[in-house]
C-alpha positions in Angstrom: 8.1 7.1 -15.6 10.5 6.2 -18.4 9.5 5.3 -22.0 10.4 1.7 -21.3 8.1 1.5 -18.4 5.2 3.1 -20.3 5.7 0.7 -23.2 5.7 -2.2 -20.8 2.4 -1.0 -19.3 0.7 -0.5 -22.6 1.9 -3.6 -24.5 -0.5 -5.9 -22.7 0.4 -9.4 -21.2 4.0 -10.2 -21.3 6.0 -13.3 -20.3 6.0 -14.1 -16.6 9.1 -13.3 -14.6 9.1 -17.0 -13.4 10.2 -17.8 -17.0 13.3 -16.5 -18.7 13.0 -12.8 -17.8 15.7 -11.1 -15.9 13.4 -8.2 -14.9 10.9 -8.0 -12.1 8.1 -5.7 -13.0 6.7 -4.4 -9.8 3.4 -2.6 -9.6 3.2 0.0 -6.8 1.3 3.2 -5.7 3.4 6.1 -4.6 1.2 7.9 -2.1 1.5 5.5 0.8 4.3 6.6 3.0 6.5 5.2 4.5 5.9 2.1 2.4 6.1 3.8 -1.0 6.3 7.5 -1.8 8.1 10.0 -3.9 11.1 11.8 -2.2 12.0 15.4 -2.8 13.8 14.5 -6.0 10.7 12.7 -7.3 12.2 9.3 -7.0 10.4 6.3 -5.5 11.4 5.6 -1.9 10.2 3.7 1.1 10.2 0.4 2.9 8.9 -1.7 0.0 11.2 0.0 -2.5 14.2 -0.9 -0.4 12.8 -4.4 0.1 12.2 -5.1 -3.6 15.6 -3.8 -4.5 17.2 -6.2 -2.0 15.0 -9.1 -3.2 15.9 -8.4 -6.8 19.6 -8.3 -6.0 19.2 -11.6 -4.2 17.5 -13.1 -7.2 20.1 -11.5 -9.6 17.3 -9.6 -11.4 16.7 -6.0 -12.4 13.7 -4.4 -10.7 11.4 -2.0 -12.6 8.7 -0.2 -10.6 5.5 0.7 -12.3 3.6 3.5 -10.4 -0.2 3.3 -11.0 -3.5 3.9 -9.2 -4.2 1.5 -6.3 -7.3 0.0 -7.9 -5.4 -0.8 -11.1 -2.8 -3.0 -9.3 -4.7 -6.3 -9.1 -6.2 -6.0 -12.7 -2.6 -5.3 -14.0 -1.3 -8.3 -12.2 -4.1 -10.6 -13.5 -3.5 -9.2 -17.0 0.2 -10.0 -16.9 1.4 -6.4 -17.2 3.3 -6.6 -13.9 4.9 -9.6 -12.2 4.1 -8.7 -8.6 2.5 -6.0 -6.4 4.4 -4.2 -3.6 2.0 -1.5 -2.3 1.2 -2.2 1.3 -1.3 -4.8 0.2 -3.0 -6.5 3.1 -3.7 -10.3 2.7 -7.4 -10.7 2.8 -9.7 -13.6 1.8 -11.1 -11.7 -1.1 -7.7 -10.8 -2.5 -6.5 -14.4 -2.0 -9.2 -15.4 -4.6 -7.4 -13.3 -7.2 -3.7 -13.6 -6.3 -1.1 -15.6 -4.3 0.7 -13.8 -1.5 4.2 -14.1 -0.1 5.0 -14.6 3.6 3.9 -11.5 5.6 6.5 -8.9 6.2 4.5 -6.3 8.1 1.4 -6.0 10.4 -0.3 -2.7 10.3 -3.3 -1.0 12.0 -6.1 1.4 11.1 -6.6 5.0 12.0 -9.4 7.6 12.1 -8.1 11.1 11.3 -10.1 14.2 12.2 -9.6 17.9 12.3 -7.6 18.9 15.3 -10.4 20.8 17.0 -13.0 17.9 16.6 -13.5 15.6 19.5 -15.5 13.0 17.5 -15.4 10.6 15.9 -12.8 9.1 18.2 -14.1 5.5 18.1 -15.2 3.2 15.3 -18.9 3.2 16.4 -18.9 7.0 16.3 -18.4 6.9 12.5 -22.1 6.0 12.1 -23.9 8.8 10.2 -20.7 10.6 9.4 -19.1 11.4 6.1 -15.8 9.5 5.9 -13.1 9.6 3.3 -11.1 6.5 2.2 -8.6 5.6 -0.6 -10.6 3.6 -3.1 -10.5 -0.2 -3.0 -8.6 -0.4 0.2 -9.6 -2.7 3.0 -10.8 0.4 4.9 -13.1 1.2 2.0 -14.4 -2.3 2.0 -15.0 -2.3 5.7 -17.0 1.0 5.8 -18.9 0.0 2.7 -20.0 -3.2 4.3 -21.2 -1.4 7.4 -23.8 0.6 5.5 -24.2 3.3 8.2 -21.4 5.6 6.9 -21.4 8.0 3.9 -18.2 6.9 2.2 -16.3 9.3 -0.1 -13.6 7.6 -2.2 -10.4 9.2 -3.4 -7.6 7.8 -5.6 -4.9 8.9 -3.2 -4.7 8.9 0.6 -3.5 12.5 0.7 -6.6 13.7 -1.1 -8.8 11.9 1.4 -7.0 13.7 4.3 -7.2 17.1 2.6 -10.9 16.7 2.2 -11.2 16.3 5.9 -9.0 19.3 6.5 -11.2 21.5 4.2 -14.4 20.4 6.0 -15.8 18.3 3.2 -15.9 15.3 5.4 -16.0 14.5 9.1 -13.1 12.0 9.1 -10.7 9.8 7.1 -10.3 6.1 7.7 -7.0 4.7 6.5 -3.8 2.8 7.4 -2.5 4.0 10.7 1.2 3.8 9.8 0.6 5.9 6.7 -1.6 8.4 8.6 1.2 9.0 11.1 3.7 9.6 8.3 1.4 12.0 6.4 0.8 14.1 9.5 4.6 14.1 10.3 5.8 15.1 6.8 3.1 17.5 5.7 3.1 20.6 7.8 -0.4 21.7 6.7 -1.9 18.4 7.4 0.1 18.0 10.6 -1.1 21.2 12.1 -4.7 20.8 11.0 -5.4 17.1 11.6 -4.9 14.6 14.3 -5.4 10.8 14.8 -8.4 10.2 17.0 -8.3 6.4 16.9 -5.5 3.9 16.2 -6.0 0.1 16.4 -6.4 -3.0 14.4 -9.9 -3.1 12.8 -9.4 -4.2 9.2 -5.6 -4.1 8.8 -3.6 -7.4 9.0 -0.6 -8.9 7.5 0.9 -7.3 4.4 2.6 -9.3 1.6 3.8 -9.3 -2.0 1.1 -10.4 -4.5 1.8 -12.6 -7.5 -0.4 -14.4 -10.0 -1.5 -17.9 -8.8 0.2 -19.5 -11.7 3.6 -18.0 -10.8 4.4 -20.6 -8.1 8.1 -20.5 -8.9 8.3 -16.7 -8.4 6.4 -17.0 -5.2 8.9 -19.6 -3.9 11.8 -17.3 -4.9 10.2 -14.3 -3.1 9.6 -16.4 0.1 13.2 -17.7 0.1 14.5 -14.2 -0.4 12.4 -12.8 2.5 13.5 -15.7 4.7 17.2 -15.0 3.9 16.9 -11.3 4.4 15.1 -11.9 7.8 17.8 -14.3 9.0 20.5 -11.8 8.0 18.9 -9.0 10.0 18.1 -6.9 6.9 14.3 -6.9 7.5 14.8 -5.6 11.1 17.1 -2.9 9.7 14.4 -1.8 7.3 11.8 -1.7 10.0 14.0 0.5 12.1 14.8 2.8 9.2 11.2 3.4 8.1 9.0 2.7 11.2 11.2 3.5 14.2 
């Protein structure tokens, strides 16, 4: 992260991008492939990185990504340290109390990941009584916590949650299904030791970009850009590139 980005993060609330700023400060979390991740060069890559760069170009703005812990994203948005969130953020009633969301651009699903030799848990009801890892403050975390019949172990990053299952510290991981597939595909150790035992829509729903509720102008700009990119076929190109 550059000195400029660190300074932006530490300086506290700054003017909203819906004002005179020519910079979009985008909060993200870089361990959520294929939405956002670090490539072999250490640079940010993924579906949402490409999407925000295209949106910024459309709005004639510079985009600056600020990589932070997932549970710091909404507080940073509320505090004005970032202008929007692009981090595979699902649109939920609870999050709508804290932020406004753009039009949806992706619908995801959930997955249970277990060691390759384990037969259970292979269904959601088989999680009862098990030790299950999640990424903290995700919708999967909220769902298992509300059940009350699962021992939930929280990690800052999805990869850590998966490695805990691989090492035998937990029975399963519960996470976004698209990200789970990508982890097992790209990481040889995880891919040979773990498997997806369940994939379906339990908690996951539409994903969108989050902005502060007061930034209605920015929200309108984002929606207009998403509509234009969709009509031009760019959104479909991105889906084929990252999810095909």
